[in-house]
C-alpha positions in Angstrom: -14.5 8.3 -37.1 -13.1 10.3 -40.2 -10.2 8.7 -42.6 -8.0 11.0 -41.1 -9.0 11.1 -37.4 -8.4 7.2 -37.7 -4.9 7.4 -39.9 -3.7 9.6 -36.8 -4.7 7.4 -34.3 -3.2 4.6 -35.5 -0.3 5.9 -36.1 -0.2 7.3 -33.0 -1.1 3.7 -31.2 1.4 1.8 -33.4 4.5 3.8 -31.8 2.9 4.4 -28.5 2.3 0.3 -28.1 6.0 0.1 -29.1 7.5 2.8 -26.5 5.0 1.4 -23.8 6.9 -1.9 -24.4 10.4 -0.9 -24.7 10.0 1.4 -21.4 8.0 -1.1 -19.6 10.9 -4.0 -20.4 14.0 -1.4 -19.4 12.5 -0.2 -15.7 11.3 -4.5 -15.3 15.4 -5.3 -16.1 15.8 -1.9 -13.4 13.1 -4.0 -10.9 15.1 -7.1 -11.6 18.6 -5.6 -11.1 17.4 -4.6 -7.6 16.1 -7.6 -6.0 18.5 -9.5 -8.0 21.1 -10.0 -4.8 17.7 -11.3 -2.9 16.3 -13.3 -5.9 19.2 -14.8 -6.6 20.8 -18.4 -5.8 17.8 -18.7 -3.1 15.6 -21.9 -4.4 12.9 -19.8 -5.6 10.7 -21.4 -8.6 10.4 -19.6 -11.7 6.2 -19.4 -10.8 7.0 -17.3 -7.9 9.8 -14.9 -9.3 7.1 -14.3 -12.1 4.8 -13.7 -9.6 7.6 -11.2 -8.0 7.9 -9.4 -11.0 4.0 -9.1 -11.9 3.2 -8.2 -8.4 5.9 -4.9 -8.6 5.4 -4.2 -12.5 2.4 -2.1 -11.6 4.4 0.9 -9.6 6.3 1.5 -12.6 3.2 2.7 -14.6 3.5 6.1 -13.1 7.0 6.2 -14.9 6.3 4.8 -17.9 3.0 6.2 -19.2 3.7 9.9 -19.5 7.0 9.6 -20.7 5.7 7.0 -23.7 2.9 9.2 -24.0 5.9 12.1 -24.5 7.7 10.3 -26.6 5.2 8.7 -28.8 3.5 12.2 -29.5 7.0 13.7 -30.6 7.6 10.6 -33.0 4.2 11.2 -34.2 4.0 14.3 -35.2 7.4 14.6 -36.3 7.1 12.0 -38.8 4.0 13.6 -39.7 6.0 17.1 -40.5 9.2 15.4 -41.9 6.6 14.2 -44.7 4.7 17.0 -45.6 2.1 15.4 -44.1 1.0 18.1 -42.2 1.5 20.8 -44.7 -0.7 18.9 -46.8 -3.6 19.3 -44.1 -2.8 23.0 -43.7 -3.4 23.3 -47.5 -6.7 21.7 -47.1 -8.0 24.1 -44.4 -7.1 21.5 -41.5 -5.7 23.2 -38.7 -3.8 21.2 -35.8 -5.6 21.4 -33.3 -8.5 19.8 -35.7 -5.7 16.9 -36.9 -5.1 17.0 -32.5 -8.9 15.8 -32.6 -8.6 12.2 -31.9 -5.9 11.8 -30.4 -7.0 14.3 -27.7 -10.2 12.0 -27.1 -7.9 9.3 -26.3 -5.3 11.0 -24.5 -8.2 12.3 -22.4 -9.4 8.5 -21.5 -6.1 7.3 -21.2 -5.7 9.7 -18.2 -8.7 8.3 -16.9 -7.9 4.8 -17.2 -4.7 6.1 -15.4 -6.1 7.7 -12.3 -7.7 4.0 -11.6 -5.3 2.2 -12.5 -3.2 4.2 -9.7 -6.0 4.0 -7.2 -7.3 1.1 -7.4 -4.7 -1.5 -9.1 -1.5 -0.1 -8.2 -2.4 -0.2 -4.0 -3.5 -3.4 -4.5 -0.3 -4.4 -6.4 1.5 -3.2 -3.5 -0.2 -5.1 -0.7 -0.3 -8.2 -2.6 3.8 -7.3 -3.2 4.9 -6.5 0.3 2.8 -9.6 1.6 4.9 -12.3 -1.1 7.9 -10.6 0.3 7.2 -11.8 3.6 5.8 -15.1 2.7 9.4 -15.2 0.9 10.9 -14.2 4.4 9.1 -16.6 6.3 10.5 -20.0 4.0 13.8 -18.0 3.2 15.1 -15.7 6.1 17.9 -14.4 4.8 16.6 -12.8 2.3 15.3 -10.1 4.8 18.6 -8.9 5.3 20.5 -7.7 2.5 23.9 -7.1 2.2 25.9 -3.6 2.8 22.8 -2.1 3.8 20.1 -2.3 7.5 17.2 -4.3 7.0 14.2 -3.5 9.3 12.9 -7.2 10.7 10.7 -6.9 13.8 12.3 -4.7 16.7 16.0 -5.1 15.1 18.0 -3.0 12.0 20.4 -5.6 11.1 23.2 -4.9 8.9 25.6 -7.6 7.3 28.7 -6.8 5.0 28.5 -10.5 3.2 26.0 -13.9 3.5 27.1 -17.0 2.2 26.2 -20.9 2.8 23.5 -22.6 0.5 20.4 -19.9 1.6 22.7 -16.9 2.9 22.3 -18.4 6.7 26.3 -17.4 7.1 26.9 -14.1 8.2 29.9 -11.9 8.6 30.3 -8.4 9.7 27.2 -8.2 11.8 26.2 -4.6 13.1 22.8 -4.7 15.0 20.9 -1.5 15.6 17.7 -2.7 18.6 14.6 -0.6 18.5 13.8 1.3 21.8 10.2 1.0 23.3 9.6 4.5 23.4 11.0 5.3 20.1 13.3 7.8 21.3 16.4 6.1 19.2 18.4 3.0 19.2 20.6 3.4 22.5 21.9 -0.7 21.9 24.2 -1.9 19.6 25.2 -5.6 18.7 28.3 -5.5 16.6 29.6 -9.5 15.9 32.6 -10.7 13.4 30.1 -13.5 12.6 27.0 -15.5 12.9 24.7 -18.1 11.9 20.3 -18.2 10.9 18.4 -20.7 12.3 15.1 -21.3 11.3 11.8 -23.3 11.0 9.7 -23.0 8.4 7.1 -24.0 10.9 7.7 -21.5 13.5 7.3 -17.6 13.3 10.7 -17.2 15.3 14.1 -16.7 13.8 17.3 -17.7 15.9 20.5 -15.7 15.2 23.3 -16.9 17.3 26.3 -14.8 17.2 30.2 -15.4 17.6 32.7 -12.8 19.2 31.2 -9.8 19.4 30.8 -7.0 21.9 27.3 -5.2 23.1 27.2 -1.4 23.4 24.1 0.0 25.2 23.5 3.8 26.4 22.2 4.5 29.9 19.8 7.4 30.1 20.1 9.3 33.0 17.1 10.0 35.2 18.6 13.9 36.0 18.8 15.6 33.0 22.1 17.3 33.8 23.4 14.3 33.6 22.9 13.2 30.2 25.6 15.6 28.5 28.3 13.2 30.1 26.6 9.8 27.5 27.3 7.3 30.1 27.1 3.9 28.2 27.6 0.0 28.8 29.8 -2.2 27.1 30.2 -6.1 27.3 31.8 -8.9 25.1 30.6 -12.1 24.0 32.2 -15.3 22.9 28.4 -16.6 21.6 24.9 -14.6 21.8 21.7 -15.7 20.4 18.6 -13.4 19.6 15.4 -14.3 19.1 13.6 -12.8 16.2 9.7 -12.7 16.2 8.8 -13.0 12.2 5.1 -13.2 12.6 5.0 -9.2 11.6 6.5 -10.2 8.8 4.2 -12.5 7.6 1.0 -11.4 7.7 -0.3 -14.0 4.3 -2.3 -12.9 1.7 -5.7 -12.2 3.2 -7.1 -9.8 0.8 -9.3 -8.3 3.7 -6.9 -6.7 5.3 -5.4 -3.6 4.7 -2.2 -2.6 5.5 -1.7 0.6 6.8 0.8 2.4 4.5 -0.2 5.1 2.1 1.0 3.2 -0.8 -1.1 0.7 -0.3 -4.8 2.7 0.3 -7.2 4.1 -2.3 -8.6 7.9 -2.8 -11.5 6.9 -0.1 -9.2 5.0 2.6 -6.5 8.0 2.2 -8.8 10.4 3.0 -10.5 8.3 5.7 -7.1 8.0 7.3 -5.7 11.7 6.9 -9.0 12.7 9.1 -8.0 10.6 11.8 -4.2 11.1 11.5 -5.3 14.9 11.6 -7.2 14.6 14.7 -4.9 12.1 16.4 -2.5 15.1 15.6 -4.1 18.1 16.8 -5.2 15.9 19.8 -1.8 15.4 20.9 -0.4 18.7 20.5 -3.7 20.0 22.6 -2.6 17.2 24.9 0.8 18.1 24.9 -0.1 21.9 25.7 -2.0 21.5 28.5 0.8 19.4 30.2 3.2 21.7 29.8 0.9 24.8 31.3 0.5 22.4 34.4 4.0 22.0 34.6 4.7 25.4 34.8 2.6 25.7 38.0 0.8 28.8 36.7 -2.9 27.5 36.5 -2.4 27.3 40.1 -0.8 31.0 40.7 -3.7 33.2 42.7 -3.3 36.6 42.4 -6.2 37.3 45.0 -4.9 39.5 47.9 -4.3 37.6 51.5 -3.4 38.3 54.8 -0.1 37.1 53.9 0.7 39.1 51.7 -0.8 42.6 52.5 0.9 44.6 54.9 0.0 48.2 55.2 -2.6 47.7 52.5 -0.5 46.8 49.7 1.2 44.1 48.3 4.6 42.9 49.3 6.6 44.3 46.1 9.1 40.9 46.5 8.1 37.3 47.3 12.0 36.8 47.9 12.0 38.8 51.6 9.2 36.3 52.5 11.7 33.4 51.8 15.2 32.9 53.9 18.1 32.2 51.8 17.9 28.3 52.0 14.5 28.7 51.4 15.8 30.8 48.1 18.0 28.6 46.8 16.0 25.2 47.0 12.8 27.3 45.0 15.5 28.1 42.6 17.1 24.5 42.2 13.2 23.3 41.8 12.9 26.0 39.2 15.6 25.1 37.5 15.3 21.9 37.3 11.8 22.3 36.1 12.9 24.1 33.3 14.7 21.6 32.2 12.7 18.6 32.3 10.4 21.1 30.2 12.9 21.2 27.6 13.7 18.1 27.4 10.0 16.9 27.1 9.2 19.7 24.7 12.4 18.5 22.6 11.4 14.7 22.7 7.8 15.8 21.8 8.9 17.6 18.7 10.4 15.1 17.2 7.5 12.5 17.3 5.4 15.5 16.1 7.8 16.3 13.1 7.7 12.2 12.5 3.9 12.5 12.6 3.6 15.3 10.2 6.0 13.8 7.6 3.5 10.9 7.9 0.5 12.7 7.3 2.5 14.8 4.3 3.6 11.1 2.9 -0.3 10.3 2.7 -1.2 13.6 0.9 1.7 13.4 -1.3 -0.4 9.5 -2.4 -3.2 11.3 -2.6 -2.4 14.1 -5.2 0.1 11.8 -6.8 -3.2 9.4 -8.2 -4.7 12.7 -9.6 -1.0 14.1 -11.2 -0.3 10.9 -13.0 -4.2 11.3 -15.2 -2.6 15.0 -16.0 0.7 14.0 -16.6 -0.3 12.0 -19.6 -2.1 15.1 -21.2 0.8 17.6 -20.4 2.8 14.7 -22.1 1.0 14.8 -25.1 0.6 18.9 -25.4 4.4 19.2 -24.6 5.1 16.3 -27.1 2.5 16.9 -30.2 3.2 20.3 -30.6 7.2 20.1 -30.2 7.4 17.5 -32.8 5.6 19.2 -35.6 7.7 22.0 -34.8 11.0 20.1 -35.1 9.7 18.2 -38.0 12.0 15.1 -37.0 10.7 11.3 -36.6 12.2 8.3 -35.9 14.6 7.3 -32.8 16.9 10.3 -32.7 16.1 13.9 -32.2 12.7 12.8 -30.8 14.8 10.9 -28.0 16.8 13.4 -26.8 14.2 16.1 -26.3 11.6 13.5 -24.9 14.5 12.7 -22.1 15.4 16.2 -21.4 11.9 17.2 -20.8 11.3 13.7 -18.8 14.0 14.2 -16.6 13.3 18.1 -15.7 9.7 16.7 -15.1 10.7 13.7 -12.9 13.8 16.1 -11.1 11.2 18.7 -10.3 8.5 16.2 -9.0 11.1 14.3 -7.0 12.4 17.3 -5.4 9.0 19.1 -4.7 7.6 15.6 -2.6 11.1 15.3 -0.3 10.6 19.2 0.3 6.5 18.8 1.4 7.8 15.4 3.1 10.0 17.1 5.8 7.4 19.9 5.3 9.1 22.7 3.4 6.1 23.3 1.2 2.9 22.6 1.3 2.1 18.9 -0.2 -0.5 20.2 -2.4 2.4 22.2 -4.4 4.9 19.3 -3.4 3.0 17.0 -6.0 2.0 19.8 -8.3 5.0 21.5 -8.4 6.4 19.8 -12.1 3.3 19.7 -13.7 2.8 24.0 -12.6 6.5 24.6 -14.2 6.1 22.9 -17.2 2.2 23.6 -17.9 3.0 27.0 -19.4 5.7 25.6 -21.8 2.9 23.1 -23.2 0.6 26.2 -23.6 3.8 27.6 -25.4 4.8 25.3 -27.8 0.8 24.9 -28.4 0.6 28.5 -29.8 4.0 28.2 -31.9 3.1 25.2 -33.6 -0.8 26.6 -34.1 0.7 29.5 -35.5 3.6 28.4 -37.5 6.5 29.4 -35.3 9.5 27.9 -34.9 10.9 26.5 -31.3 13.1 29.3 -31.3 12.6 32.7 -33.5 16.3 33.5 -33.9 15.3 36.4 -36.6 14.9 38.5 -33.1 17.9 37.8 -32.5 19.7 38.1 -35.4 18.1 41.1 -37.3 19.8 43.4 -35.0 22.8 42.1 -35.4 22.9 41.6 -38.9 21.5 45.3 -39.1 25.0 46.0 -37.4 27.3 44.6 -39.0 25.6 46.1 -42.6 25.8 49.6 -41.3 29.9 49.4 -40.3 30.8 48.0 -43.1 29.1 50.3 -45.4 30.8 52.9 -43.4 34.1 51.4 -44.0 33.2 51.1 -47.8 32.4 54.7 -47.9 35.6 56.0 -46.2 37.8 53.9 -48.8 36.1 54.9 -51.8 36.6 58.8 -50.2 40.4 57.8 -50.0 
């Protein structure tokens, strides 16, 4: 390695590591802030808290790494340009691309490492992080219920306004939604003024005792036309006991078990899972279509002429003439009931299919995201390095402003694209790569302008015509004054 390459690489690495540590510490503080309500006051030892934060930290890398590359690139090349080191290089016949050569090799290696990190380390950390939270819930069940928001625990969604007591076992303002067996919604709602949690660490059952509350349940009539009335049952109670099974929340730390969550799967596992999901999805659509077709009775229709419908060697034009008024009324009633039943079935299956399609989209997004983080490192470097050479400012002032604006734009477009892709508004590939596709032309433009020593914005194109216009106006005025 030549002295110049070693000098630029050393300067960049020092800046990159410093920025990475600072940003990583900031995101760690954000994690502490998010989970402080669950961790504080639960008699958890420092070792457990440290492990909790350690396992939650890998998920921050996809945010911290590209931002660190962007900021370090702007600062490094901004310092070199500000101190006229680039001018000295160019006078010696060294171009910007030649100066970036060692860093391009490093960023390529960093992108490869980022991909393997996202493919192997983050899924394993997510799996262990989830299991650690489940273990904590087993020993400290009150942690599973957060204040002011619904917490998914087994077959219940539980929300409490306030928790108190030594271990947060005393609850106030309790709202419980019981999940339906068929997944059609929450038909049972329980509201209670206060309650208490009782558990035994040797048992997987959590007992919740509720006081002074009401029980509500929506009743689904068998006849579809009566469902618009929305009947329900209401009951009051002084004391009620609910047993919650925590066995599903405590799967242990068995490394051989793979959780069915897209963030916990690597590329090969995601590919296998997606293949199974697509096959099941297509099979369900085919099965439902056949079911609806059979309901219509079209499969049983026969167009062969029979003796009963033949009259004077022609088919009877009006089938109603063969039926009495009572029979016609019965036929219309059955047909109307079948239509309403089919409509309700289609609506129910539509929601289920949309949910399954969303799950498939989430798996595709998780798959593409592992490649996006690798490309994001390259993209941010080719934005930051030319930008630093153009603005010719180092330090923590202007570079931070540019880095934050660019990264917020990247992150906003990325989040927007994934949200739209989750709802099946756009393909998952486009949703994951939208931010990269939009910012890639910016990286090409900045690299081109920095290579050709063109400023960030060529104001001469705008100012020159304006200046010439004013000069002509003032020249005409001067000529008029002299003539007078």
